[in-house]
Residue frames relative to the residue before (quaternion, step in Angstrom):
aa qw qx qy qz dx dy dz
M 1.0000 0.0000 0.0000 0.0000 0.00 0.00 0.00
S 0.3842 -0.7150 0.5356 0.2330 3.53 -0.98 0.84
G 0.6806 -0.4938 0.3538 0.4096 3.54 -1.26 0.28
S 0.6290 0.5386 -0.3337 0.4504 3.57 1.07 -0.71
S 0.6467 0.5175 -0.3164 0.4625 3.58 1.01 -0.79
V 0.6408 0.5153 -0.3181 0.4719 3.55 1.01 -0.81
L 0.6348 0.5295 -0.3223 0.4613 3.58 1.01 -0.80
V 0.6583 0.5046 -0.3121 0.4633 3.59 0.91 -0.88
V 0.6610 0.4943 -0.3101 0.4718 3.59 0.90 -0.89
G 0.6511 0.5151 -0.3134 0.4609 3.59 0.98 -0.79
L 0.6640 0.4919 -0.3070 0.4721 3.59 0.95 -0.82
L 0.6470 0.5055 -0.3234 0.4705 3.58 1.02 -0.74
A 0.6429 0.5044 -0.3215 0.4785 3.60 1.01 -0.76
L 0.6404 0.5239 -0.3182 0.4628 3.59 0.97 -0.85
S 0.6696 0.4833 -0.3120 0.4699 3.59 0.89 -0.86
G 0.6194 0.5403 -0.3449 0.4534 3.60 1.05 -0.66
F 0.6627 0.4859 -0.3053 0.4811 3.58 0.93 -0.84
L 0.6581 0.5050 -0.3149 0.4612 3.60 0.97 -0.79
I 0.6300 0.5115 -0.3360 0.4782 3.60 1.02 -0.71
G 0.6173 0.5285 -0.3376 0.4750 3.58 1.06 -0.68
G 0.6388 0.5143 -0.3216 0.4733 3.58 1.06 -0.71
V 0.6095 0.5405 -0.3517 0.4612 3.58 1.05 -0.71
V 0.6673 0.5044 -0.3047 0.4555 3.57 0.89 -0.93
S 0.7157 0.4533 -0.2747 0.4548 3.60 0.89 -0.86
F 0.7240 0.4373 -0.2558 0.4682 3.63 1.03 -0.65
W 0.4782 0.7273 -0.4295 0.2407 3.62 1.13 -0.48
S 0.7334 0.4263 -0.2619 0.4602 3.61 0.80 -0.89
R 0.7199 0.4482 -0.2614 0.4609 3.62 1.07 -0.60
N 0.8189 -0.0040 0.0721 0.5694 3.57 0.78 -0.98
R 0.2349 -0.8271 0.4978 0.1136 3.55 -0.05 1.31
V 0.6016 0.5584 -0.3734 0.4323 3.62 1.06 -0.59
A 0.6604 0.4878 -0.3027 0.4840 3.59 0.93 -0.87
A 0.6403 0.5272 -0.3251 0.4543 3.58 1.02 -0.78
V 0.6518 0.5033 -0.3194 0.4688 3.60 0.97 -0.79
I 0.6426 0.5133 -0.3231 0.4682 3.60 0.98 -0.82
L 0.6579 0.4895 -0.3058 0.4839 3.60 0.95 -0.84
G 0.6314 0.5373 -0.3322 0.4499 3.58 1.05 -0.70
V 0.6450 0.5050 -0.3162 0.4785 3.57 1.01 -0.78
L 0.6579 0.4973 -0.3106 0.4726 3.59 0.95 -0.82
A 0.6335 0.5202 -0.3296 0.4683 3.59 1.04 -0.76
A 0.6505 0.5112 -0.3182 0.4629 3.58 0.97 -0.81
L 0.6444 0.5118 -0.3216 0.4684 3.60 1.00 -0.76
A 0.6665 0.4898 -0.3083 0.4700 3.60 0.93 -0.85
L 0.6594 0.4946 -0.3073 0.4754 3.58 0.97 -0.82
G 0.6453 0.5141 -0.3162 0.4683 3.59 1.00 -0.77
G 0.6413 0.5174 -0.3193 0.4681 3.57 1.03 -0.75
A 0.6454 0.5111 -0.3190 0.4695 3.58 1.01 -0.77
V 0.6636 0.4960 -0.3106 0.4660 3.58 0.94 -0.85
L 0.6574 0.5035 -0.3196 0.4606 3.60 0.96 -0.78
R 0.6366 0.5072 -0.3384 0.4722 3.62 1.08 -0.59
L 0.6536 0.5168 -0.3191 0.4516 3.61 1.13 -0.55
L 0.6277 0.5459 -0.3451 0.4347 3.58 1.09 -0.60
P 0.4829 -0.6603 0.4749 0.3244 3.59 -0.97 0.74
A 0.5556 -0.6505 0.4157 0.3089 3.56 -1.08 0.75
């Protein structure tokens, strides 16, 4: 695996964990859930941009 592939897999895993945090925090603390959602979107966007050819 190249370094780029490892980065993409890591970003996808990070976004998955952050999305799980959004689901668990949504009913208790909406501000934390929104912050986690923004971070998940950034990680997912970074992974998608690494997958696209330059």
